[in-house]
C-alpha positions as CSV (number, residue, x, y, z in Angstrom):
1,X,12.0,2.6,-23.0
2,X,15.7,3.0,-23.5
3,X,17.8,3.2,-20.3
4,X,20.6,5.6,-19.8
5,X,24.0,4.2,-20.5
6,X,25.4,5.3,-17.1
7,X,22.6,3.6,-15.2
8,X,23.2,0.4,-17.1
9,X,27.0,0.6,-16.4
10,X,26.2,1.0,-12.7
11,X,24.3,-2.3,-12.8
12,X,27.3,-4.2,-14.2
13,X,29.6,-2.4,-11.7
14,X,27.3,-3.7,-8.9
15,X,27.4,-7.2,-10.3
16,X,31.2,-7.1,-10.4
17,X,31.6,-5.5,-7.0
18,X,29.4,-8.0,-5.2
19,X,30.3,-11.1,-7.3
20,X,26.6,-11.5,-8.2
21,X,25.7,-15.0,-9.5
22,X,22.0,-14.5,-10.4
23,X,19.8,-11.7,-11.8
24,X,16.3,-11.6,-10.4
25,X,13.6,-9.9,-12.4
26,X,10.6,-8.5,-10.5
27,X,7.3,-7.1,-11.5
28,X,3.9,-6.5,-9.9
29,X,0.8,-8.4,-10.8
30,X,-2.8,-7.0,-10.8
31,X,-3.6,-7.5,-7.1
32,X,-0.2,-6.0,-6.1
33,X,2.2,-8.8,-5.3
34,X,5.7,-9.1,-6.6
35,X,6.4,-11.9,-9.2
36,X,9.9,-12.9,-10.2
37,X,12.1,-15.2,-12.2
38,X,15.9,-15.4,-12.3
39,X,18.7,-16.1,-14.8
40,X,22.4,-16.9,-14.3
41,X,24.6,-13.8,-14.5
42,X,26.4,-15.4,-17.5
43,X,23.1,-15.1,-19.5
44,X,22.6,-11.4,-18.6
45,X,23.3,-9.0,-21.5
46,X,23.2,-5.2,-21.8
47,X,20.7,-5.5,-24.8
48,X,18.1,-6.8,-22.4
49,X,17.5,-3.2,-21.1
50,X,16.3,-2.4,-24.6
51,X,15.0,-5.6,-26.1
52,X,13.5,-7.2,-23.0
53,X,13.0,-10.8,-22.0
54,X,10.0,-12.9,-22.8
55,X,7.7,-14.6,-20.3
56,X,4.2,-16.1,-20.1
57,X,1.7,-13.3,-19.2
58,X,-1.3,-15.7,-19.1
59,X,0.0,-17.2,-15.8
60,X,-0.1,-13.8,-14.0
61,X,-3.3,-12.9,-12.2
62,X,-5.6,-10.5,-14.1
63,X,-3.3,-10.3,-17.1
64,X,-3.3,-12.0,-20.5
65,X,-5.5,-14.8,-22.0
66,X,-3.7,-18.0,-22.9
67,X,-4.0,-17.3,-26.6
68,X,-2.1,-13.9,-26.2
69,X,0.3,-15.0,-23.5
70,X,3.7,-13.8,-24.7
71,X,4.9,-10.6,-23.0
72,X,8.2,-8.9,-22.4
73,X,9.8,-7.4,-19.3
74,X,12.2,-4.4,-19.6
75,X,14.4,-4.1,-16.5
76,X,14.8,-0.6,-15.0
77,X,18.5,-0.2,-14.2
78,X,17.8,2.5,-11.5
79,X,16.1,-0.1,-9.3
80,X,19.1,-2.5,-9.1
81,X,19.6,-3.8,-5.6
82,X,21.7,-6.7,-4.1
83,X,19.2,-9.0,-2.4
84,X,20.0,-9.7,1.3
85,X,17.8,-12.8,1.6
86,X,18.5,-15.1,-1.4
87,X,21.4,-17.4,-0.5
88,X,23.0,-17.3,-3.9
89,X,24.2,-13.8,-4.4
90,X,21.5,-12.1,-6.5
91,X,20.8,-8.7,-8.0
92,X,17.1,-7.7,-8.2
93,X,15.7,-5.4,-11.0
94,X,12.2,-4.0,-11.1
95,X,10.7,-4.3,-14.6
96,X,8.2,-2.7,-16.9
97,X,5.9,-4.8,-19.1
98,X,5.8,-4.5,-22.9
99,X,3.6,-6.0,-25.6
100,X,5.9,-8.0,-27.8
101,X,3.9,-7.2,-31.0
102,X,3.2,-3.5,-30.7
103,X,6.2,-2.8,-28.4
104,X,3.8,-0.5,-26.4
105,X,3.7,-0.5,-22.6
106,X,1.1,-2.9,-21.2
107,X,-2.1,-1.1,-20.0
108,X,-2.5,-3.4,-17.0
109,X,1.1,-3.0,-15.8
110,X,0.7,-1.2,-12.5
111,X,4.0,0.6,-12.9
112,X,2.9,2.1,-16.2
113,X,-0.2,3.5,-14.6
114,X,2.0,5.5,-12.2
115,X,4.2,6.8,-15.0
116,X,1.1,8.0,-16.9
117,X,-0.3,9.7,-13.8
118,X,3.1,11.5,-13.3
119,X,3.0,12.6,-17.0
120,X,-0.6,13.8,-16.7
121,X,0.3,15.9,-13.7
122,X,3.1,17.6,-15.6
123,X,0.9,18.2,-18.7
124,X,-1.9,19.7,-16.5
125,X,0.6,22.5,-15.5
126,X,-0.7,22.1,-11.9
127,X,2.6,20.7,-10.7
128,X,5.7,18.9,-11.9
129,X,6.1,16.5,-9.0
130,X,4.0,14.5,-6.6
131,X,5.6,13.3,-3.4
132,X,4.1,10.4,-1.5
133,X,5.0,9.0,2.0
134,X,3.1,5.9,3.2
135,X,3.0,4.6,6.8
136,X,2.4,0.9,6.2
137,X,1.6,-0.8,9.5
138,X,1.9,-4.6,9.9
139,X,1.8,-7.4,12.5
140,X,4.8,-9.6,13.4
141,X,3.4,-12.9,14.6
142,X,4.8,-16.1,15.9
143,X,2.3,-18.5,14.3
144,X,-0.4,-18.5,11.6
145,X,-2.6,-21.4,10.5
146,X,-5.8,-21.5,8.5
147,X,-7.9,-24.0,6.5
148,X,-10.9,-23.7,4.3
149,X,-12.8,-26.6,2.6
150,X,-16.3,-27.8,2.0
151,X,-17.0,-28.8,5.6
152,X,-14.8,-26.6,7.8
153,X,-13.3,-23.2,8.1
154,X,-11.0,-21.8,10.7
155,X,-7.9,-19.8,11.4
156,X,-5.6,-19.3,14.3
157,X,-2.8,-16.7,14.8
158,X,-0.6,-16.3,17.8
159,X,2.0,-13.9,19.2
160,X,4.0,-14.4,22.4
161,X,3.2,-10.8,23.4
162,X,-0.5,-11.1,22.6
163,X,-2.7,-10.3,25.6
164,X,-4.6,-13.5,25.2
165,X,-1.5,-15.3,26.3
166,X,-1.4,-14.0,29.8
167,X,-2.5,-17.4,31.1
168,X,-0.6,-19.6,28.6
169,X,1.1,-22.6,30.1
170,X,2.3,-24.2,26.9
171,X,5.8,-22.8,27.4
172,X,7.6,-20.7,30.0
173,X,5.4,-17.7,30.3
174,X,7.6,-14.6,31.1
175,X,4.7,-12.1,31.2
176,X,5.0,-8.6,29.7
177,X,2.0,-9.0,27.5
178,X,0.6,-5.9,25.8
179,X,-3.1,-5.1,26.5
180,X,-5.4,-4.3,23.7
181,X,-5.0,-0.8,22.4
182,X,-2.0,-0.2,24.7
183,X,0.8,-1.0,22.3
184,X,1.7,2.6,21.5
185,X,4.5,2.3,22.6
186,X,6.0,0.6,25.7
187,X,9.7,-0.3,25.8
188,X,11.0,-3.9,25.8
189,X,10.4,-6.5,27.2
190,X,6.7,-5.7,26.5
191,X,7.7,-4.6,23.0
192,X,9.0,-8.0,22.0
193,X,9.6,-7.2,18.3
194,X,11.9,-4.2,18.7
195,X,15.0,-6.2,17.5
196,X,13.1,-7.5,14.5
197,X,12.1,-4.0,13.5
198,X,15.6,-2.7,13.9
199,X,16.9,-5.5,11.6
200,X,14.2,-4.5,9.1
201,X,15.4,-0.9,9.3
202,X,19.0,-2.0,8.6
203,X,17.9,-3.9,5.5
204,X,15.8,-1.0,4.3
205,X,18.7,1.4,4.6
206,X,21.0,-1.1,2.8
207,X,18.4,-1.1,0.0
208,X,18.7,2.6,-0.4
209,X,15.4,3.4,1.4
210,X,15.7,6.3,3.9
211,X,14.0,5.4,7.2
212,X,12.7,8.1,9.6
213,X,11.5,6.0,12.6
214,X,10.3,2.7,13.8
215,X,8.0,1.8,16.7
216,X,5.4,-0.6,18.1
217,X,1.9,0.3,17.1
218,X,-1.4,0.4,19.1
219,X,-2.5,-3.2,18.9
220,X,-1.3,-6.1,20.9
221,X,0.2,-9.1,19.1
222,X,3.3,-7.5,17.6
223,X,1.8,-4.6,15.5
224,X,4.5,-2.4,14.2
225,X,5.3,0.6,12.0
226,X,8.4,1.8,10.1
227,X,8.2,5.2,8.5
228,X,10.2,5.9,5.4
229,X,11.0,9.3,3.9
230,X,8.7,10.6,1.2
231,X,9.8,10.4,-2.4
232,X,8.4,10.9,-5.9
233,X,5.4,8.7,-6.6
234,X,7.0,6.1,-8.9
235,X,10.0,5.7,-6.6
236,X,7.7,5.6,-3.6
237,X,5.7,2.8,-5.1
238,X,8.8,0.8,-6.0
239,X,10.1,1.4,-2.5
240,X,6.9,0.2,-0.9
241,X,7.1,-3.1,-2.8
242,X,10.7,-3.5,-1.5
243,X,9.5,-2.5,2.0
244,X,7.0,-5.2,2.1
245,X,9.5,-7.8,0.8
246,X,12.0,-6.8,3.4
247,X,9.5,-6.8,6.3
248,X,8.3,-10.3,5.5
249,X,11.7,-11.8,4.8
250,X,13.3,-10.2,7.9
251,X,10.5,-11.6,10.1
252,X,11.1,-15.0,8.6
253,X,14.8,-14.8,9.5
254,X,13.8,-14.4,13.2
255,X,11.4,-17.4,13.0
256,X,8.4,-15.1,12.8
257,X,5.8,-14.1,10.1
258,X,4.7,-10.6,9.1
259,X,1.4,-9.6,7.5
260,X,0.0,-6.4,6.1
261,X,-3.5,-7.9,6.4
262,X,-5.6,-4.9,7.8
263,X,-7.6,-6.8,10.5
264,X,-6.1,-10.1,11.6
265,X,-7.1,-9.7,15.3
266,X,-10.7,-9.1,16.4
267,X,-11.3,-6.4,19.0
268,X,-8.1,-4.4,18.5
269,X,-6.8,-1.8,16.1
270,X,-6.1,-2.9,12.5
271,X,-3.2,-2.0,10.2
272,X,-3.6,1.0,7.9
273,X,-1.3,2.8,5.5
274,X,-1.8,6.5,6.1
275,X,-0.5,8.1,3.0
276,X,1.1,11.6,3.1
277,X,1.1,13.5,-0.2
278,X,2.0,16.9,-1.6
279,X,2.5,18.6,-4.9
280,X,5.5,20.7,-6.0
281,X,6.3,23.0,-8.9
282,X,9.8,24.2,-9.8
283,X,11.1,22.8,-6.5
284,X,8.5,24.8,-4.5
285,X,5.8,23.3,-2.3
286,X,2.3,24.0,-3.5
287,X,0.3,22.9,-0.4
288,X,1.6,25.6,2.0
289,X,-0.5,28.8,2.2
290,X,-2.7,31.0,4.4
291,X,-5.9,29.0,4.4
292,X,-7.0,26.5,7.0
293,X,-4.2,24.7,8.9
294,X,-1.6,26.6,6.9
295,X,-2.8,25.1,3.6
296,X,-3.0,26.7,0.2
297,X,-6.3,26.8,-1.7
298,X,-4.7,24.3,-4.1
299,X,-4.3,21.9,-1.2
300,X,-7.9,22.4,-0.1
301,X,-9.2,21.6,-3.6
302,X,-6.9,18.5,-3.6
303,X,-8.6,17.4,-0.3
304,X,-12.0,18.1,-1.9
305,X,-11.1,15.7,-4.7
306,X,-10.0,13.0,-2.3
307,X,-13.2,13.3,-0.2
308,X,-15.6,13.5,-3.2
309,X,-14.1,10.4,-4.9
310,X,-13.3,8.4,-1.7
311,X,-16.1,5.8,-2.1
312,X,-14.7,4.8,-5.5
313,X,-11.1,5.5,-4.6
314,X,-11.3,2.9,-1.8
315,X,-11.7,0.2,-4.4
316,X,-8.0,0.7,-5.0
317,X,-6.7,1.9,-1.7
318,X,-8.7,-0.6,0.4
319,X,-9.0,-3.4,-2.1
320,X,-9.8,-6.5,0.1
321,X,-12.8,-7.8,1.9
322,X,-10.7,-7.7,5.1
323,X,-10.0,-4.0,4.6
324,X,-13.5,-3.1,5.7
325,X,-13.2,-5.0,8.9
326,X,-10.6,-2.3,9.8
327,X,-12.8,0.5,8.6
328,X,-15.3,0.4,11.5
329,X,-15.9,2.9,14.3
330,X,-14.0,2.6,17.6
331,X,-10.5,1.6,16.4
332,X,-9.0,4.9,15.2
333,X,-10.1,4.0,11.6
334,X,-11.2,6.9,9.4
335,X,-14.8,5.8,8.5
336,X,-16.0,9.4,8.3
337,X,-15.1,11.3,5.2
338,X,-14.0,14.6,6.6
339,X,-10.8,16.6,7.1
340,X,-9.1,18.2,10.0
341,X,-5.8,19.4,11.4
342,X,-4.2,17.1,14.0
343,X,-7.5,15.1,14.4
344,X,-6.7,11.5,13.6
345,X,-10.3,10.5,13.5
346,X,-10.8,12.3,10.1
347,X,-10.2,10.6,6.8
348,X,-7.9,13.4,5.8
349,X,-5.6,14.9,8.4
350,X,-3.2,17.9,8.1
351,X,-0.1,17.2,10.2
352,X,0.9,20.2,12.3
353,X,4.4,19.1,13.5
354,X,6.2,21.9,11.7
355,X,5.6,25.3,10.2
356,X,8.1,24.8,7.4
357,X,6.3,25.1,4.1
358,X,8.3,22.2,2.7
359,X,6.7,19.8,5.2
360,X,3.1,20.9,4.5
361,X,1.1,17.9,3.2
362,X,-2.2,16.2,3.5
363,X,-2.5,12.7,4.9
364,X,-5.2,10.3,3.6
365,X,-5.8,7.9,6.4
366,X,-8.1,5.3,4.7
367,X,-5.6,3.2,2.7
368,X,-4.1,-0.1,4.0
369,X,-1.2,-2.3,3.1
370,X,-3.1,-4.7,0.9
371,X,-3.3,-2.0,-1.8
372,X,-1.4,-2.3,-5.0
373,X,0.7,0.8,-4.4
374,X,1.0,1.8,-8.0
375,X,-2.8,1.8,-8.5
376,X,-3.5,3.3,-5.1
377,X,-1.0,6.2,-5.4
378,X,-2.1,7.0,-9.0
379,X,-5.8,6.9,-8.0
380,X,-5.2,9.3,-5.1
381,X,-3.3,11.7,-7.3
382,X,-6.0,11.6,-10.0
383,X,-8.7,12.3,-7.4
384,X,-6.6,15.3,-6.1
385,X,-6.0,16.6,-9.6
386,X,-9.7,16.4,-10.3
387,X,-10.4,18.4,-7.1
388,X,-7.9,21.1,-8.2
389,X,-9.2,21.2,-11.8
390,X,-12.8,21.5,-10.8
391,X,-12.2,23.5,-7.6
392,X,-14.0,21.0,-5.4
393,X,-14.8,22.6,-2.0
394,X,-14.0,20.1,0.8
395,X,-16.5,21.8,3.1
396,X,-15.8,22.8,6.6
397,X,-13.2,21.0,8.7
398,X,-14.2,18.8,11.6
399,X,-12.4,19.8,14.7
400,X,-14.2,17.7,17.3
401,X,-13.6,14.0,18.0
402,X,-15.8,12.5,15.3
403,X,-16.0,9.1,17.1
404,X,-18.0,10.7,20.0
405,X,-20.6,12.5,17.9
406,X,-24.2,11.4,18.2
407,X,-26.0,9.5,15.4
408,X,-27.9,12.7,14.6
409,X,-24.6,14.7,14.3
410,X,-23.0,11.9,12.1
411,X,-25.9,12.0,9.6
412,X,-24.4,15.0,7.8
413,X,-20.9,13.4,7.5
414,X,-20.4,11.2,4.5
415,X,-19.3,7.6,5.4
416,X,-16.8,5.3,3.9
417,X,-18.3,2.2,2.2
418,X,-19.1,-0.7,4.5
419,X,-17.6,-3.3,2.3
420,X,-15.6,-4.0,-0.8
421,X,-18.6,-4.7,-3.0
422,X,-20.0,-1.2,-2.3
423,X,-16.6,0.4,-3.2
424,X,-16.5,-1.6,-6.5
425,X,-20.0,-0.4,-7.2
426,X,-18.9,3.2,-6.6
427,X,-15.9,2.7,-8.9
428,X,-18.3,1.4,-11.6
429,X,-20.3,4.7,-11.3
430,X,-17.4,7.1,-10.6
431,X,-14.3,6.5,-12.7
432,X,-14.1,9.4,-15.2
433,X,-11.5,11.2,-13.0
434,X,-9.3,8.2,-13.2
435,X,-9.4,8.1,-17.0
436,X,-8.2,11.6,-17.6
437,X,-5.2,11.6,-19.8
438,X,-5.6,7.8,-20.3
439,X,-4.0,7.1,-16.9
440,X,-6.5,4.4,-16.1
441,X,-8.2,2.6,-19.0
442,X,-11.7,1.2,-19.2
443,X,-10.1,-2.2,-19.7
444,X,-8.0,-1.9,-16.5
445,X,-10.9,-0.6,-14.4
446,X,-13.3,-3.3,-15.6
447,X,-10.7,-6.0,-15.2
448,X,-10.1,-4.8,-11.6
449,X,-13.8,-4.8,-10.8
450,X,-14.4,-8.3,-12.4
451,X,-11.3,-9.8,-10.7
452,X,-12.2,-8.5,-7.3
453,X,-15.9,-9.6,-7.6
454,X,-15.2,-13.1,-9.0
455,X,-12.1,-14.0,-6.9
456,X,-12.8,-12.2,-3.6
457,X,-16.3,-10.8,-3.0
458,X,-18.5,-13.7,-4.4
459,X,-16.3,-16.5,-2.9
460,X,-16.5,-14.8,0.5
461,X,-20.3,-14.4,0.2
462,X,-20.9,-18.0,-0.7
463,X,-19.1,-19.6,2.3
464,X,-20.6,-20.2,5.8
465,X,-18.7,-18.2,8.4
466,X,-17.7,-19.8,11.8
467,X,-19.5,-17.0,13.6
468,X,-22.8,-18.0,11.8
469,X,-22.7,-21.3,13.7
470,X,-22.5,-19.3,17.0
471,X,-25.5,-17.2,15.9
472,X,-27.7,-19.6,14.1
473,X,-27.0,-23.3,14.8
474,X,-29.7,-23.6,17.5
475,X,-32.3,-21.6,15.6
């Protein structure tokens, strides 16, 4: 776990250059949220990059029991960034988690899972690098309120550009509302969040994340997307955690709130996280070839792995009950497990923007932004590797608009699970591909399944839903 001396020196140079007062240590819990604590810069020592800093692991969701609570963080100097949102000048460092007794990496540390997946890829001799590029969509809202107790349950969100506000008289109504499914992509003033997204882009660039484009997305109510350049898998997962942090905090600076919740608005498109991925060997792309859509046979096998394992894979890439309210027909969501060039109704799409072999990639369209990126990326890579190792045939591509096929035609196309419980059941029955090379452990998989069932699936199933009163109160 030793860090390079130059990388460590760069951290202390940043501290001096920006007159940093606090060091903020960050790591990712089991569900996929950043956790942090800070120390004054006067307490920060170079030896911490080797010896680590202790903390209570029992207070982190899905981690240690209280009788084995002591854990260590080891900061990664390559992740040092000056935080633009904390008032006291602070430097953030993403950390790895270590067992203080064995000094071994912690098996439930999401970042460690990605590192093991990258190492397994190299040992397999299939490739020496996996590049990922997620398109994490989100909503920028003006108001969110919700309450759940024994005798009531409700939520309300609002956006000034939401089409439901065409008749609002609560404030000066200046019009320019975006109709459902027509948000891709009108100019301002209809696009009311353009300045917010531009500010997000500036913060991302300042954080060292290369941005390719930003735009309004299909839905009304402030749905947006910012595309960042692909990068090696671990760096991409780190960047995505920073991306979500920047999106949420920039929105707050504008008096708004941002969410990556897949389906906050009924009757309009949800937010996904289409994930572009490719394998490289000796700086050469392995997915370009002379097969379908300019793909190599290796890429087709990779697709075969994604499609075969998709029902269990979605337990990590679509890990919330709300995820499956997005994965329904009619809203450009990939409920059908098929592949195609250009066709955005397929679960796997092959973008055809360029004939350059270096841009050849596959796009898995199922994931959403509630995923823990470390688990999701590693799981997708392991499914693809399994496809290559076992030469899994993805079948014939689907060129037609899948959403307009008849029920008879759809019977032969595998479907994504209808809910999180089914995905978790699939993960229970199909997880050997994840455990190759010890990338995912039995302990991690079972902890994930138990956590999701006990904290999300069962609590949702136990509670009356407001719509049930609409359906059943007069029965």
